[in-house]
C-alpha positions in Angstrom: 24.3 -31.3 -24.7 24.1 -27.5 -24.4 21.1 -25.5 -25.7 23.4 -23.8 -28.2 24.4 -27.1 -29.7 20.9 -28.5 -29.7 19.4 -25.4 -31.5 22.2 -25.5 -34.0 21.2 -29.1 -34.8 17.7 -28.1 -35.7 18.5 -24.8 -37.4 18.2 -26.1 -41.0 14.8 -27.6 -40.4 11.5 -25.8 -41.2 10.0 -23.7 -38.4 7.2 -26.3 -37.9 9.6 -29.2 -37.8 12.0 -27.5 -35.4 9.2 -26.6 -33.1 7.8 -30.1 -33.1 11.2 -31.7 -32.4 11.8 -29.3 -29.4 8.3 -29.9 -28.1 9.1 -33.6 -28.0 12.2 -32.8 -25.9 10.9 -30.2 -23.4 7.1 -29.8 -24.0 7.2 -26.1 -25.1 4.7 -25.3 -27.7 6.0 -22.9 -30.4 9.5 -22.6 -29.1 10.4 -20.5 -32.1 8.1 -17.7 -33.5 7.6 -16.4 -37.0 9.7 -13.3 -36.3 12.6 -14.8 -34.3 14.1 -18.1 -33.8 16.0 -20.9 -35.4 17.3 -18.8 -38.3 18.3 -15.8 -36.2 20.5 -15.2 -33.2 20.3 -17.8 -30.4 18.2 -16.7 -27.5 21.1 -16.8 -25.0 23.3 -14.6 -27.2 21.0 -11.6 -26.3 20.7 -11.3 -22.6 17.5 -9.6 -21.3 17.4 -5.9 -21.0 17.8 -5.1 -17.3 17.4 -1.3 -17.5 14.1 0.6 -17.5 12.3 -2.3 -15.7 10.6 0.0 -13.2 7.5 0.1 -15.5 7.1 -3.6 -14.9 7.4 -3.4 -11.1 10.2 -5.9 -11.7 11.5 -7.9 -8.7 12.6 -11.3 -10.0 12.2 -14.2 -7.6 15.3 -16.3 -6.8 15.2 -20.0 -7.5 15.6 -20.8 -3.8 12.6 -18.8 -2.8 10.5 -20.2 -5.7 11.3 -23.7 -4.5 10.5 -22.8 -0.9 7.1 -21.4 -2.0 6.2 -24.5 -4.1 7.3 -26.8 -1.3 5.1 -25.0 1.3 2.2 -25.2 -1.1 2.8 -28.9 -1.6 3.1 -29.4 2.2 -0.5 -28.2 2.6 -1.8 -30.7 0.1 -1.6 -29.2 -3.4 -0.7 -31.5 -6.3 -1.8 -29.5 -9.3 -2.4 -30.9 -12.8 -2.3 -27.4 -14.3 0.1 -24.5 -13.2 -0.6 -20.9 -14.2 1.9 -18.1 -13.8 0.3 -14.8 -14.8 3.6 -12.8 -15.0 6.3 -15.5 -15.3 9.4 -13.3 -15.8 12.5 -15.4 -16.1 10.5 -18.4 -15.0 11.9 -19.6 -11.7 8.4 -20.4 -10.4 7.8 -22.6 -13.5 11.1 -24.3 -13.0 10.4 -24.8 -9.3 7.0 -26.2 -10.0 8.5 -28.7 -12.5 10.8 -29.9 -9.8 8.3 -30.0 -6.9 4.9 -31.3 -8.2 4.9 -34.7 -9.9 1.3 -34.5 -11.1 1.7 -31.6 -13.5 0.3 -32.1 -17.0 0.2 -28.6 -18.3 1.8 -25.2 -17.6 0.7 -21.7 -18.7 3.2 -18.8 -18.5 2.4 -15.2 -19.5 5.1 -12.5 -19.8 5.2 -9.0 -21.4 9.0 -8.7 -21.5 10.1 -10.9 -24.4 13.8 -11.3 -23.4 12.6 -12.8 -20.1 10.5 -15.3 -22.0 13.4 -16.2 -24.3 15.6 -16.9 -21.2 12.8 -19.1 -19.8 12.6 -21.2 -22.9 16.3 -21.7 -22.9 16.2 -22.7 -19.2 13.4 -25.2 -19.7 15.1 -26.8 -22.7 18.4 -27.1 -20.9 16.6 -28.7 -17.9 15.2 -31.4 -20.1 18.4 -31.9 -22.0 20.1 -32.4 -18.6 17.2 -34.6 -17.3 16.0 -36.6 -20.3 14.0 -39.0 -18.0 12.1 -36.1 -16.4 8.3 -36.2 -16.9 7.3 -34.3 -20.0 4.7 -31.5 -19.5 2.9 -29.5 -22.1 4.2 -25.9 -21.7 2.4 -22.9 -23.2 4.3 -19.6 -23.0 2.7 -16.4 -24.2 4.4 -13.1 -25.0 1.6 -10.9 -23.8 0.5 -8.6 -21.0 -1.8 -10.1 -18.4 -4.2 -7.2 -18.5 -5.5 -7.8 -22.0 -4.8 -11.6 -22.2 -7.9 -13.7 -22.8 -8.1 -15.7 -19.6 -11.1 -17.7 -20.9 -8.7 -19.8 -23.0 -7.1 -21.0 -19.8 -10.5 -21.7 -18.2 -11.5 -23.9 -21.0 -8.4 -26.1 -20.5 -9.0 -26.7 -16.8 -11.5 -29.5 -17.3 -12.0 -30.0 -13.5 -8.3 -30.6 -13.0 -6.5 -29.3 -9.9 -5.1 -25.9 -10.6 -2.3 -23.9 -9.0 -1.8 -20.2 -9.7 1.6 -19.2 -8.5 4.1 -16.4 -9.1 5.2 -12.9 -8.2 3.1 -10.1 -9.8 4.5 -6.6 -10.3 5.1 -4.6 -7.1 4.0 -1.3 -8.5 0.8 0.9 -8.5 -1.3 2.0 -11.4 -0.5 5.6 -10.7 3.3 4.9 -10.8 2.9 3.2 -14.1 0.9 6.1 -15.4 3.7 8.5 -14.2 6.2 6.3 -16.2 3.9 6.5 -19.2 4.0 2.7 -19.2 2.0 0.6 -21.6 2.0 -2.2 -19.1 -1.2 -1.1 -17.3 -4.8 -2.3 -17.1 -7.5 -0.4 -19.0 -8.3 2.7 -17.0 -11.1 2.1 -14.7 -12.0 2.7 -11.1 -12.4 -1.0 -10.3 -13.0 -0.4 -6.6 -15.8 2.1 -7.3 -14.1 4.8 -5.2 -16.2 8.1 -5.3 -15.6 11.8 -5.1 -12.7 13.3 -3.2 -11.4 9.9 -2.0 -10.6 9.0 -5.6 -9.0 12.3 -6.3 -6.7 12.2 -3.2 -5.4 8.8 -3.7 -7.8 6.1 -2.6 -8.5 5.3 -6.2 -4.9 4.2 -6.6 -4.2 0.5 -6.3 -1.4 -2.0 -6.7 -1.2 -3.8 -10.0 -0.7 -7.0 -8.0 -4.1 -6.5 -6.3 -5.7 -6.3 -9.7 -3.9 -9.4 -10.9 -4.8 -11.3 -7.7 -8.5 -10.5 -8.2 -8.3 -11.6 -11.8 -6.7 -14.9 -10.8 -9.1 -15.5 -7.9 -12.0 -15.0 -10.3 -10.4 -17.3 -12.9 -10.2 -20.2 -10.4 -13.7 -19.8 -8.9 -15.5 -23.1 -8.9 -12.3 -25.1 -9.4 -10.2 -27.3 -7.2 -7.5 -24.8 -7.0 -4.8 -23.0 -4.9 -3.5 -19.5 -5.4 0.0 -18.6 -4.1 1.4 -15.2 -5.1 4.2 -13.1 -3.6 2.8 -9.6 -3.0 3.2 -6.6 -0.7 1.2 -6.9 2.6 -0.9 -3.9 1.6 -2.2 -5.9 -1.3 -3.4 -8.7 0.9 -4.9 -6.3 3.4 -6.8 -4.6 0.6 -8.2 -7.9 -0.6 -9.4 -8.9 2.8 -10.8 -5.4 3.4 -12.7 -5.6 0.1 -14.2 -8.9 1.1 -17.0 -7.1 2.9 -18.1 -5.6 -0.4 -17.0 -8.0 -3.2 -17.3 -11.3 -1.3 -14.9 -13.4 -3.4 -15.9 -17.1 -2.7 -12.7 -18.2 -1.0 -12.7 -20.6 2.0 -9.4 -19.3 3.5 -6.9 -16.5 3.1 -3.4 -17.0 4.7 -0.5 -14.5 4.7 3.0 -16.1 5.0 5.3 -13.2 6.0 8.7 -13.2 4.2 11.8 -11.2 4.8 11.8 -9.0 1.6 15.1 -7.4 2.5 16.7 -10.9 2.5 14.8 -12.2 -0.5 14.7 -9.1 -2.7 17.0 -6.6 -1.2 14.1 -4.1 -0.6 12.6 -2.7 2.6 9.0 -3.6 1.9 6.6 -5.7 4.0 5.7 -8.6 1.7 4.3 -12.1 2.0 3.0 -15.1 0.2 -0.7 -14.8 -0.3 -2.2 -18.3 -0.1 -5.9 -18.6 -1.1 -8.2 -21.6 -1.3 -11.4 -21.0 -3.3 -14.6 -22.3 -1.8 -18.3 -21.8 -1.4 -17.8 -19.7 1.7 -16.6 -16.1 2.0 -13.5 -15.7 4.2 -13.3 -12.3 5.7 -10.3 -12.8 7.9 -6.6 -13.6 7.2 -4.4 -15.8 9.2 -0.8 -14.4 9.4 2.0 -16.9 9.7 5.8 -16.8 9.4 6.9 -18.1 6.0 10.0 -19.8 7.3 8.5 -21.5 10.4 4.8 -21.5 9.6 4.2 -20.4 13.2 1.0 -18.4 13.7 1.4 -14.6 14.3 -2.1 -13.2 14.4 -5.4 -13.0 12.6 -6.8 -9.8 11.1 -9.8 -8.8 9.1 -13.5 -8.3 9.7 -15.0 -8.8 13.2 -18.7 -8.0 13.5 -18.6 -5.4 10.8 -15.3 -3.7 11.9 -11.9 -4.1 10.3 -9.1 -4.9 12.7 -5.4 -5.6 12.4 -5.6 -8.1 15.3 -9.0 -9.6 15.8 -8.2 -11.1 19.2 -7.0 -7.7 20.6 -10.0 -6.0 19.0 -12.4 -8.3 20.8 -10.7 -7.2 24.1 -11.1 -3.5 23.5 -14.0 -3.3 21.1 -16.1 -1.5 23.7 -14.2 1.7 22.8 -15.2 1.4 19.1 -17.8 3.9 18.0 -17.8 7.5 16.8 -16.2 10.3 18.9 -18.1 13.6 19.3 -14.7 15.4 19.1 -13.8 15.9 15.5 -10.3 15.1 14.3 -8.6 17.2 11.6 -5.5 16.8 9.6 -2.9 19.5 9.3 -2.5 22.0 6.5 -1.3 21.0 3.0 0.6 23.3 0.7 2.8 21.0 -1.5 5.6 23.5 -1.8 7.8 23.2 1.2 10.8 25.2 -0.2 8.6 28.3 -0.5 6.1 27.9 2.3 8.2 26.4 5.1 10.8 28.5 6.9 13.6 27.8 9.4 15.0 30.2 12.0 18.7 30.6 11.5 20.8 33.2 13.5 17.7 35.4 14.1 16.3 35.4 10.6 13.9 33.2 8.7 15.3 31.2 5.7 13.3 29.2 3.1 14.2 25.9 1.4 16.3 27.7 -1.2 18.5 29.3 1.5 17.0 32.7 0.9 16.3 35.1 3.8 12.5 35.7 4.1 11.4 39.1 5.4 7.6 39.3 5.3 4.8 40.5 7.6 4.7 38.6 10.9 0.9 38.0 10.7 1.6 35.6 7.8 4.0 33.4 9.8 3.0 30.6 12.2 5.0 27.9 14.1 4.8 24.5 12.4 5.1 21.0 13.7 5.8 18.0 11.4 5.5 14.3 12.1 9.2 14.0 13.2 8.6 16.8 15.7 5.9 14.9 17.6 7.0 11.3 17.2 9.0 11.0 20.4 6.8 9.0 22.8 8.3 10.9 25.7 7.0 14.2 24.5 3.8 14.8 26.5 4.1 18.5 25.9 5.6 20.3 22.9 6.7 23.9 23.6 9.0 24.8 20.8 9.5 24.4 17.1 12.2 24.2 14.5 9.9 25.2 11.5 7.5 28.0 10.6 4.9 28.1 7.8 3.4 30.9 5.7 -0.4 30.8 6.1 -2.3 32.5 3.3 -5.9 31.7 4.4 -8.0 31.3 7.5 -10.4 28.9 5.7 -9.9 26.9 2.6 -12.6 29.0 0.8 -11.1 32.4 1.7 -10.0 34.6 -1.2 -6.2 35.3 -1.0 -6.6 38.7 -2.7 -6.3 40.4 0.8 -2.6 39.6 0.9 -1.8 42.2 -1.8 -3.2 45.1 0.2 -2.6 44.0 3.8 0.7 42.2 3.5 2.6 43.6 0.4 5.9 42.0 1.4 4.4 38.6 1.6 2.6 39.1 -1.7 5.8 40.1 -3.3 7.5 37.0 -1.9 4.7 34.7 -3.1 4.7 36.4 -6.6 8.4 35.9 -6.8 8.0 32.2 -6.2 4.8 31.8 -8.2 6.5 29.5 -10.7 6.6 26.8 -8.0 3.2 27.6 -6.4 1.3 27.8 -9.7 2.5 24.4 -10.9 1.3 22.4 -7.9 -0.1 19.4 -9.6 -2.8 18.2 -7.1 -6.4 18.5 -8.3 -7.3 20.1 -4.9 -5.7 23.4 -6.0 -7.6 23.6 -9.3 -10.2 26.4 -9.6 -9.3 27.7 -6.2 -7.6 31.0 -5.1 -4.0 31.5 -6.0 -1.5 30.6 -3.3 -4.2 28.7 -1.5 -3.8 26.0 1.1 -5.8 22.8 1.9 -6.7 21.5 5.3 -7.0 24.9 6.9 -9.9 26.1 9.0 -11.0 27.5 12.4 -9.7 24.4 14.1 -6.1 25.3 12.8 -6.2 28.3 15.1 -7.3 26.7 18.3 -5.1 27.7 21.3 -4.5 24.1 22.4 -4.2 20.9 20.4 -3.8 17.2 21.1 -1.7 16.0 18.2 -0.4 12.7 16.8 1.7 11.7 13.8 0.2 9.6 11.1 3.5 7.7 10.4 4.7 6.1 13.5 4.0 2.6 14.7 3.8 3.5 18.4 1.3 6.4 18.5 1.6 8.8 21.3 -0.6 11.9 21.7 1.1 15.1 22.6 -0.3 18.4 23.9 0.8 21.6 22.2 -0.2 25.1 23.0 0.7 28.4 21.4 4.3 28.9 20.5 5.7 32.5 20.3 2.2 33.7 21.2 0.7 32.1 18.0 -1.5 29.0 17.3 0.7 26.1 16.2 0.1 24.6 12.8 0.6 21.0 11.8 1.5 19.6 8.4 -0.8 17.2 6.6 1.0 14.1 8.0 -0.4 14.9 11.5 -3.8 14.9 13.1 -5.3 17.1 15.9 -8.1 17.8 18.3 -8.6 21.5 19.0 -9.4 23.0 22.3 -9.9 26.5 23.8 -9.3 25.2 27.4 -6.0 23.7 28.6 -7.5 21.4 31.2 -9.9 19.9 28.7 -7.1 19.3 26.3 -5.0 17.7 29.0 -7.8 15.2 30.0 -8.3 14.2 26.4 -4.6 13.6 25.9 -4.4 11.5 29.1 -7.4 9.4 28.0 -5.9 8.8 24.5 -2.6 7.7 26.0 -4.3 5.4 28.5 -3.7 1.6 28.2 -7.2 0.7 27.0 -7.3 3.3 24.3 -3.8 2.5 23.2 -4.7 -1.2 23.1 -7.8 -0.4 21.0 -5.6 1.6 18.6 -3.0 -1.2 18.3 -5.8 -3.6 17.4 -6.6 -1.5 14.4 -3.1 -0.5 13.3 -1.4 -2.0 10.2 2.3 -1.2 10.8 3.2 -1.7 7.1 0.7 0.9 5.9 2.1 4.1 4.4 0.1 6.1 6.9 -0.3 4.0 10.1 -2.7 6.4 11.8 -5.5 8.0 9.7 -8.6 10.1 10.4 -11.0 7.1 10.0 -9.2 5.3 12.8 -9.1 8.2 15.1 -12.8 9.0 14.6 -13.6 5.4 15.8 -12.1 6.2 19.3 -15.3 6.9 21.2 -14.1 9.0 24.1 -17.5 8.7 25.8 -17.2 4.9 26.0 -13.6 5.2 27.1 -14.6 7.6 29.9 -17.3 5.2 31.1 -14.7 2.4 31.6 -12.2 4.4 33.7 -11.8 6.7 36.6 -10.0 10.0 37.0 -7.4 8.3 39.1 -6.6 6.0 36.2 -5.2 9.0 34.2 -4.1 11.2 37.0 -6.3 14.3 36.7 -8.3 16.2 39.4 -12.0 15.8 39.9 -13.0 19.2 38.6 -11.1 18.7 35.3 -12.6 15.2 35.0 -16.1 16.3 35.6 -15.8 19.3 33.2 -14.5 17.1 30.5 -17.3 14.5 30.9 -19.8 17.3 30.8 -18.2 18.7 27.7 -18.4 15.3 26.0 -22.0 14.9 26.9 -22.8 18.4 25.5 -21.0 17.5 22.3 -22.9 14.2 22.2 -26.2 16.1 22.3 -25.0 18.5 19.6 -23.9 15.5 17.4 -27.2 13.8 17.8 -29.0 16.8 16.3 -27.4 16.2 12.9 
């Protein structure tokens, strides 16, 4: 019998009677609601709205993947009595659980998008109509958002039964939801307790899936439970990282890497997060291949340091420390069409295709990540881009431009509509046309530079171009030097096998920014120097000794503060 025919057969009954009869068939409590149901259109006559689902971070899981996840969880010993899916969508995980685990007594599914919930009800009813001998399970489906749902009602029902939390939470961040003006967002709070500038510049942002994972992990504390959720790898990394602070009582954390391109058609690094609660506090994560279950690596905390490969980190940990040479990021302007220029046929052209004729003292050569990503580029001697530099320090008043560089001021005034509406908080209450990430270091004659975006970091040496200091954009990092030989030795050390091995032990290739300042500051060049000889990096004795002496001098300066 089809669902349509079955619903037609109960349509003339009262709401309570129709719900009771359907519950006897498929276990769903309150199949019909007060506002929609047996007297209105049939559920499958109104397919779910597929447009505008960005605000839900909506990537529906295929039935085949849901079955594979449930089978893997069963393989490792789970036989749940209660299954919870916090964002159940069209319900393929619930259907997979019904077909995989023979001990299920009760299922809880929560979903904000009602058409999906309607489709799931139809799917479950049809399953039991087609399989009348299948074990009946009590199924509770809630049209609700997980952020305000009262989870205590689920906790009360566990009664020391084995629990499985399974599903695919939204793949979207809280800031993205805010930009979409979505209502599907947790109550605004800095739940990671990020402070100051870090919160302003993005570290306070988090994946909704991370929030849900933490809620679910807290829900099953003290229970005989398993958590298996499909999430982006960055979510799992953040959870492991936060273990040093939050110490969720979990005995193990495993990441089963999936092929998201194959499974969802998206180029995102994602995995099945598999957690077992316990009295201990796991601070490392075992990475395995989802399809073969072969071990790949282990990452997490090792003696107070967070590493992407704990085995590699142990090999090169002697380099870990704090370098006396300070790393800086490049300048930030957030208005490339106005501030960045390209040389075309002897003239400078902005992003609008307009010829820009302003004072030369305002224009500097610029390198972006793509310009320094080639691992064969030990030296960079030319550029394809230029940038307008309005300040020498981030606090400098830009009023000098009007008097000293009237052409530049007229140009900036003419494009003020773009510069004045830059949205970042860093520009508020600061001089008009200001920059961020600019200082004395920006004007050093020689720089050792690296891109923040590439998985195979290579350090390049750049000097002045066209007789001017070379600027970097804010996707790059630099060490500044006045002396060429000193810069050369630093570059050679940074590209040496031990330092590169240490860096790789800390790199998370699926991160938005693979290299960051915190990682670079951990490369203790003094310790690296102590473990190698000048012959190892191919520099002469005088350059080597001068560099070592310079490091020692900076070490003494650093110790004074």
